[in-house]
N, C-alpha and C positions, 0 to 999 in steps of 0.2 A: 264330161270332164269330172273325174272323181277327186274329191278333196279329202284331206285327212281331217281328223277331229279338231286340229289346232288352226286350220286354215279357215278364213271367212271369205265370203263373196257377197257382193251387193245383190239384193233381190228386189225386184219390182213385181207387184201383184197385178195381174191382168185377167181379163175375161174375154173369151172367144165364143161366138155363136155360129153354129152351123145351120144356116137357113135352108130348109129343105121342103120339097113337096113329095108327092108319091113316086116320082121317077128321077129326081135330080137334086143336086145341091148347088148353092150359089157361091161362086168364087170370083175374086178379082186379081188382076195382075198387080202385085206389090212392086212398085218401081225400084225402091231402094234395095229390097232383098232379091228381086228378080225371081219371084215365086208366085204360083197361084195359091191364094190363101182366103179363108173366110173372114168375115168382119170381126173386129175385136180391138182391144186396146187396154190402156192402163186404167185401173180402178182409181177414181179420184178421191180426194179427202172427203170424208163423211158420206161415202157412197158404198153400198154393199155390192157384191158381185152380180146379183140379178139386175139391180138398177144400172150397173155399168154395161152389161151385155145388151140390155134393151136400148140404152142410149147409143152405144157404139153401132148397133145394127141400124138404128134410125139415121144417125149422122152419116154413116158410110153408104148405106144402100138406099135410103129414103123410104124404107118399108116399115110399117107397123107390124110388130111380131109378138107372139106369145111363146112362153117357155113351155117345152114339153116335159112331162115328169121324167126324172132321171132313172127311175126303176129302183131307187133305194127304198128304205123302209119308211121314210117320212112322207108327208108331215105327220107328226104325232098328235094325239088328242088333247094334250094339255095346252092351256092358254098362255102360261108364263113359264119360262122366258119365251120371247118371240122366236120365230123360225125363218130362215131364208132357204129357198129352194136349193137342194143339193146339186152340185154339178154332176155331170156324167162321169167325169174323171178330172184329175188335176195333173197337168204336165209340167215338167221342169225343163225349160228351153234355154240353151246356151245362146246368148246374144252378144255379138261383138260389134258394138256400135262405134263409129268413128268419133262421135261426140262424147257419149257416156262411157265408153270403154267396155270391157268385158263385164257382163253381169248375167244373172239368171232372171227369167220371167217365170213366176209361179202362176201358171195359166189355168184358170178354171173354165172348163169346157162345158157348154150347154148346147142342147138341140132346140132349134127354134122353128116355128111354123109362121107363115104369113097370116095375120089376123083377118085380112080381107083378100081373098084369092084374086080379086080383080086388079090389085095393085101391081105395078111394074117397077123393077129396080132402076136405080139411076144408071146412066150410061157407064160403061166400063165393067159391069158385072156380067158374068157368063154362067149359064147353067151347065153343069157337068152331069151327064146321065150316069146311072148305076153301071151301065156297060162300059163307059169311058173310065170310070173309077176302077172297076174290076180289071180292065185290060191294062191300065196304066197309060193309056193314050193321052197325049197332051192336046192342048189347044194352042193356036198360034198366038204368040206374045206380040206386043206392040213392036218388038224388034224384028218380027218375022220368023222367029224360031218356033218350032213345035216343042213345047215344054210341058211335061206332066206335073201334076201337083206332087208335093213331097209324100213319102210313104205314110206318115201319120195322117195326113189330110185325105189320102185315098181310103184308108181303112175307116177312119172316123166318119168320113162323108157317107159311106155306104150304111153305117149304123144309124146316121141321122135320117137317111131316106127310110130305113126300116122303121124307125120310131114314128115317122109321120104316117106310114102305111098302117102300122098297128093301132094308131089313134083313130083312124077312119072307121 
């Protein structure tokens, strides 16, 4: 949705983390949106995006994660002011919520790796392989339909897998 300079829209700040290993990315079926999505949510008061994405990943998946470098120029050598890990990108997502109405999510996207590879995600989470993401194939939703992830999740999911592979 394009807005003119005189129009305003409510914005919520969110953080999303693509939890990946060397072959797959972790997604769950979002019942309200009926989409396969990575963990994420609203940044709470007095929380920075890194704290938010780590908290959301733990709450939603049960996994302890680490943030992978974004590939940007930081962190810089100076001590002050402090720094927060840069996201890989920032998306502006149209949200049409029946309770909150239409608004935007300013969504800071991070790539995450599981800190202890022996951990298993909570029930309801599914690993999508690079091949599934590249082909756009879906997984069976709880409704029984084969549903692929949205195009942005397909593309960013592959990049998250690459980030984990390049880290190894």
